[in-house]
Backbone bond lengths (Angstrom), bond angles and torsions (degrees), N, CA, C in turn:
res aa  C-N    CA-C-N  psi(-1)  N-CA   C-N-CA  omega(-1)  CA-C   N-CA-C  phi
1 M - - - 1.441 - - 1.532 108.71 -
2 V 1.334 116.21 129.88 1.458 121.79 -176.42 1.523 109.37 -112.31
3 V 1.337 116.40 131.61 1.457 121.74 176.00 1.518 107.17 -124.77
4 S 1.330 116.53 124.25 1.449 120.40 -177.61 1.514 110.00 -149.60
5 S 1.344 116.80 149.76 1.461 120.14 179.35 1.531 110.77 -80.26
6 A 1.358 118.03 -16.20 1.460 121.40 -179.77 1.518 111.65 -82.63
7 M 1.304 117.28 -4.95 1.457 121.44 -179.23 1.521 110.64 -77.03
8 F 1.326 115.58 151.73 1.450 121.49 169.33 1.514 107.62 -137.16
9 A 1.323 114.97 160.78 1.464 119.91 -178.08 1.520 109.00 -146.61
10 I 1.305 115.18 155.81 1.456 121.34 170.49 1.522 105.60 -112.26
11 I 1.339 114.59 115.20 1.459 120.17 -177.26 1.527 110.10 -109.99
12 K 1.315 115.02 159.71 1.467 121.03 178.54 1.523 108.15 -120.78
13 T 1.340 115.63 126.73 1.451 121.50 174.69 1.518 109.31 -154.32
14 G 1.308 116.47 138.13 1.454 121.12 179.80 1.513 114.03 64.26
15 G 1.336 117.61 26.82 1.456 121.37 179.89 1.522 113.74 78.61
16 K 1.331 117.94 6.42 1.462 121.97 179.75 1.519 109.44 -123.44
17 Q 1.331 115.30 160.07 1.457 121.22 179.47 1.521 109.34 -114.72
18 Y 1.332 116.49 140.09 1.460 122.59 -178.01 1.523 109.49 -132.20
19 K 1.339 115.94 136.63 1.466 120.78 172.42 1.521 106.87 -92.88
20 V 1.327 116.64 120.59 1.459 121.51 -174.19 1.513 110.91 -129.28
21 K 1.324 114.80 154.91 1.460 122.49 168.74 1.520 107.16 -137.43
22 S 1.284 117.90 169.05 1.451 121.54 -176.49 1.531 110.57 -62.40
23 G 1.329 116.28 130.79 1.457 121.86 -179.54 1.515 114.74 97.42
24 D 1.332 118.28 -10.33 1.472 121.60 179.49 1.523 111.19 -70.00
25 E 1.339 115.50 144.73 1.461 121.55 171.09 1.519 107.72 -110.50
26 L 1.320 117.21 133.58 1.447 119.91 179.30 1.519 110.60 -145.04
27 D 1.324 115.16 157.45 1.459 122.56 178.21 1.521 108.66 -101.24
28 V 1.338 116.07 121.44 1.459 121.53 179.47 1.518 108.65 -116.98
29 E 1.327 116.15 167.34 1.456 120.84 177.32 1.530 109.40 -57.36
30 L 1.309 115.95 148.32 1.454 122.95 -175.60 1.527 111.24 -60.24
31 L 1.334 116.01 129.35 1.464 123.27 178.16 1.527 108.29 -121.20
32 E 1.314 116.86 157.71 1.464 121.75 -179.36 1.527 110.25 -85.86
33 V 1.334 116.12 75.00 1.460 121.76 176.71 1.522 108.35 -136.08
34 K 1.334 116.16 159.86 1.448 120.92 -178.67 1.522 111.15 -94.18
35 K 1.328 115.35 156.00 1.466 122.07 179.01 1.530 109.39 -62.73
36 G 1.328 115.90 135.56 1.447 121.54 179.14 1.512 114.78 88.33
37 S 1.313 118.25 -8.78 1.463 120.45 -179.48 1.527 110.62 -83.70
38 A 1.310 115.02 165.67 1.469 120.92 179.28 1.522 108.73 -96.61
39 I 1.320 114.85 148.50 1.461 120.87 179.85 1.522 107.70 -134.58
40 R 1.327 116.27 148.80 1.464 120.99 -178.84 1.530 109.05 -121.02
41 F 1.337 115.67 126.90 1.458 121.93 175.05 1.520 107.60 -100.98
42 A 1.326 116.25 106.92 1.463 121.39 -174.96 1.520 112.76 -91.56
43 E 1.332 117.80 -13.13 1.461 120.63 -178.36 1.532 109.63 -90.00
44 V 1.323 116.11 82.42 1.466 122.62 179.08 1.526 107.96 -98.90
45 L 1.337 116.06 117.68 1.458 121.06 -177.04 1.524 112.58 -86.12
46 L 1.334 116.91 -32.39 1.461 121.64 -176.99 1.515 108.43 -149.03
47 L 1.308 115.98 143.74 1.455 122.18 -179.28 1.516 108.34 -132.02
48 G 1.322 117.27 128.24 1.456 121.19 -179.68 1.507 111.65 -127.56
49 K 1.352 115.78 138.25 1.460 120.82 178.65 1.518 108.78 -151.29
50 D 1.330 115.88 119.73 1.466 123.35 176.08 1.528 112.53 51.74
51 G 1.323 117.33 43.27 1.463 121.56 177.39 1.513 114.92 88.07
52 A 1.327 117.64 -12.11 1.462 120.99 178.14 1.525 108.89 -92.23
53 I 1.315 115.71 130.70 1.461 121.44 -177.99 1.520 109.26 -113.04
54 Q 1.332 115.53 135.41 1.464 121.41 176.13 1.526 106.77 -121.79
55 V 1.326 116.79 115.53 1.460 122.65 -177.18 1.520 108.85 -101.87
56 G 1.336 115.73 134.53 1.450 120.75 -179.88 1.510 112.22 -88.51
57 R 1.337 115.75 162.05 1.465 121.23 178.56 1.512 109.59 -132.48
58 P 1.288 123.70 78.89 1.456 128.13 -3.44 1.521 113.20 -85.27
59 F 1.353 118.35 -18.19 1.461 121.06 -178.95 1.526 110.14 -118.17
60 V 1.337 115.46 152.35 1.464 121.27 177.19 1.527 107.52 -74.75
61 K 1.314 116.14 124.32 1.456 121.39 -175.96 1.532 110.58 -69.10
62 G 1.311 116.66 127.48 1.462 122.20 176.88 1.521 114.83 82.01
63 A 1.311 118.75 0.25 1.462 121.77 -178.78 1.530 110.39 -97.16
64 Y 1.336 115.91 143.37 1.455 121.24 175.78 1.521 109.82 -157.47
65 C 1.322 115.47 161.60 1.462 122.52 177.09 1.516 107.96 -118.73
66 E 1.325 115.93 137.61 1.449 120.75 175.82 1.520 108.38 -106.13
67 A 1.345 115.92 140.83 1.464 120.88 -178.77 1.515 108.90 -140.95
68 E 1.333 115.32 157.04 1.449 120.95 175.22 1.515 108.59 -111.93
69 V 1.321 116.97 138.34 1.461 122.72 -178.01 1.523 108.55 -80.71
70 L 1.338 116.67 123.01 1.457 121.09 -179.62 1.524 111.69 -91.22
71 R 1.335 116.71 -57.50 1.465 120.06 -179.31 1.521 110.07 -169.66
72 E 1.324 114.65 171.42 1.456 121.64 174.83 1.526 107.63 -96.15
73 V 1.328 117.07 131.86 1.465 121.86 -178.41 1.526 109.57 -124.61
74 K 1.344 114.93 161.34 1.461 120.73 177.76 1.519 109.48 -116.44
75 A 1.308 115.55 140.71 1.458 121.62 176.38 1.534 108.40 -78.44
76 P 1.329 117.89 166.55 1.465 119.75 175.77 1.528 111.05 -61.53
77 K 1.324 115.14 151.57 1.457 120.60 -178.65 1.521 110.35 -70.03
78 V 1.323 115.88 137.46 1.456 123.15 176.87 1.523 107.01 -110.29
79 I 1.334 116.42 127.33 1.462 121.88 -178.78 1.522 109.31 -103.60
80 S 1.331 115.63 130.98 1.456 122.08 174.50 1.524 106.81 -112.88
81 F 1.327 116.80 118.26 1.462 121.29 -177.45 1.517 108.97 -124.78
82 K 1.340 115.72 122.71 1.452 121.38 179.74 1.528 108.17 -117.47
83 Y 1.321 116.43 127.83 1.462 121.32 -176.77 1.522 109.07 -133.37
84 I 1.305 116.48 129.99 1.462 121.13 176.07 1.524 107.30 -114.73
85 R 1.302 116.43 113.28 1.461 120.30 -176.22 1.529 111.10 -68.19
86 R 1.281 114.40 151.07 1.471 124.67 -179.29 1.524 113.83 60.73
87 E 1.306 117.66 9.64 1.462 120.93 179.63 1.532 111.53 -114.02
88 K 1.335 116.95 -5.74 1.470 122.77 -175.45 1.528 109.92 55.46
89 S 1.315 115.58 44.27 1.458 121.25 -177.66 1.518 109.92 -126.18
90 A 1.310 116.14 122.50 1.458 121.62 176.17 1.523 108.41 -143.31
91 T 1.317 116.54 134.71 1.454 122.32 179.00 1.517 108.57 -128.67
92 K 1.316 116.65 126.83 1.462 121.44 179.02 1.519 108.23 -124.32
93 R 1.335 115.08 126.97 1.458 121.48 178.48 1.511 109.14 -131.73
94 G 1.302 115.98 147.82 1.460 121.11 176.51 1.522 110.11 -124.03
95 H 1.324 116.14 151.00 1.462 121.46 178.59 1.523 108.46 -143.43
96 R 1.314 116.50 137.42 1.453 121.50 177.73 1.522 107.97 -133.68
97 Q 1.317 115.77 109.51 1.461 122.28 -175.47 1.521 110.64 -75.12
98 K 1.329 116.83 140.85 1.462 122.05 176.07 1.524 109.12 -100.62
99 Y 1.330 115.33 139.28 1.463 122.77 178.91 1.515 110.04 -128.39
100 L 1.318 115.39 166.95 1.449 122.62 175.75 1.525 107.67 -114.77
101 R 1.329 117.16 122.04 1.462 121.10 179.26 1.525 108.39 -91.13
102 V 1.331 115.60 123.41 1.467 121.55 -178.93 1.528 109.49 -125.14
103 R 1.339 115.46 155.33 1.469 121.99 174.75 1.525 107.54 -117.74
104 I 1.327 115.90 125.34 1.464 121.69 179.15 1.531 108.08 -72.14
105 T 1.319 117.21 121.62 1.460 120.98 -178.59 1.524 111.69 -95.45
106 S 1.338 116.80 -38.15 1.471 118.59 -179.34 1.519 110.51 -158.53
107 I 1.332 113.77 155.91 1.466 122.19 176.73 1.520 107.08 -122.28
108 H 1.314 115.89 125.54 1.459 120.94 -179.04 1.525 109.01 -115.27
109 G 1.316 115.99 134.45 1.450 120.52 179.59 1.504 111.13 -143.88
110 S 1.317 114.99 162.54 1.475 119.61 -179.15 1.503 111.71 -89.74
């Protein structure tokens, strides 16, 4: 098992893909974990180290990323406004997505 700060990985979580390296902070879809706990992303699609690339089919066998949960954050509010002229009809809705901010602590690969 190799652990290095020069490594990077492309991980999949919440239906999205993220390119990460050790020390990165990113916002992922909300997961049921507590603040300060550790989380493991086992779905690693690609692993790179010093110019060598390892591509998974679909995931790299034995590779995972460890992260620490920092806090829950909210995205900016999105307003949906529907107006039908001459009908006296207006609908206004707002939505604010919640995310989980994590910091990648290490990347492990075979």
